[in-house]
C-alpha positions as CSV (number, residue, x, y, z in Angstrom):
1,X,2.2,8.6,8.8
2,X,5.6,9.7,10.0
3,X,7.3,12.7,8.2
4,X,11.1,13.2,8.9
5,X,13.5,15.9,7.9
6,X,17.1,14.7,7.9
7,X,19.8,17.4,7.7
8,X,23.0,18.6,9.5
9,X,23.2,21.7,11.5
10,X,25.9,24.4,10.7
11,X,25.8,23.7,6.9
12,X,25.2,26.4,4.3
13,X,21.6,25.1,3.7
14,X,20.7,24.7,7.5
15,X,19.2,28.2,7.9
16,X,16.8,27.8,5.0
17,X,15.7,24.3,6.3
18,X,15.2,25.6,9.8
19,X,13.1,28.5,8.4
20,X,11.1,26.1,6.3
21,X,10.4,23.9,9.2
22,X,9.3,26.9,11.4
23,X,7.0,28.2,8.7
24,X,5.5,24.8,8.3
25,X,4.8,24.5,12.0
26,X,3.2,28.0,12.1
27,X,1.1,27.6,9.0
28,X,-0.1,23.9,9.6
29,X,0.1,23.5,13.4
30,X,2.0,20.3,12.8
31,X,5.6,19.4,13.4
32,X,8.1,17.4,11.3
33,X,10.4,15.1,13.1
34,X,14.0,16.3,12.6
35,X,16.9,13.8,12.5
36,X,20.7,14.3,12.4
37,X,22.3,11.8,9.9
38,X,25.5,11.6,12.0
39,X,23.5,10.3,15.0
40,X,21.2,7.9,12.9
41,X,23.6,6.3,10.4
42,X,21.7,3.1,10.4
43,X,18.5,4.8,9.6
44,X,20.0,6.7,6.7
45,X,21.7,3.6,5.3
46,X,18.4,1.7,5.4
47,X,16.5,4.5,3.6
48,X,19.5,5.3,1.3
49,X,19.6,8.8,2.5
50,X,22.9,10.3,1.1
51,X,21.8,13.8,0.2
52,X,20.9,16.5,2.6
53,X,18.4,17.8,3.3
54,X,16.1,14.9,2.8
55,X,12.4,14.8,3.8
56,X,10.9,11.3,4.0
57,X,7.2,10.4,4.4
58,X,6.9,6.9,5.8
59,X,3.9,4.6,5.9
60,X,2.5,2.6,8.8
61,X,5.0,-0.2,8.1
62,X,8.1,2.0,7.5
63,X,7.7,2.1,3.6
64,X,8.7,5.3,1.8
65,X,5.5,7.0,0.4
66,X,7.3,10.1,-0.8
67,X,10.8,11.7,-0.6
68,X,12.3,15.1,-1.3
69,X,16.0,15.4,-1.5
70,X,18.3,18.4,-2.0
71,X,18.2,22.1,-1.3
72,X,15.0,22.8,-3.2
73,X,12.4,22.2,-0.4
74,X,8.9,20.9,-1.3
75,X,5.8,22.9,-1.2
76,X,4.2,22.7,2.3
77,X,1.0,21.3,1.0
78,X,2.9,18.4,-0.6
79,X,4.3,17.4,2.7
80,X,1.1,18.1,4.6
81,X,-0.7,15.7,2.3
82,X,1.2,12.8,3.8
83,X,0.5,13.9,7.4
84,X,-3.2,13.9,7.2
């Protein structure tokens, strides 16, 4: 399973996303892939990502299993479920 966090640096929400990702890594020992939407426009269009930050959990064939959009970040256990 692939989990990706899509967000832009230097935005008003960037610090909270960075801190959430760091806490996730420390607490779970796992890393979430980070993606800049400006460098991956095709990916964002394919998955209809128009709000940042967005966290996507993708299945083996690239299907969306779960998504979280907006500034209210999910609980770490919710995301970790899709990484196990």
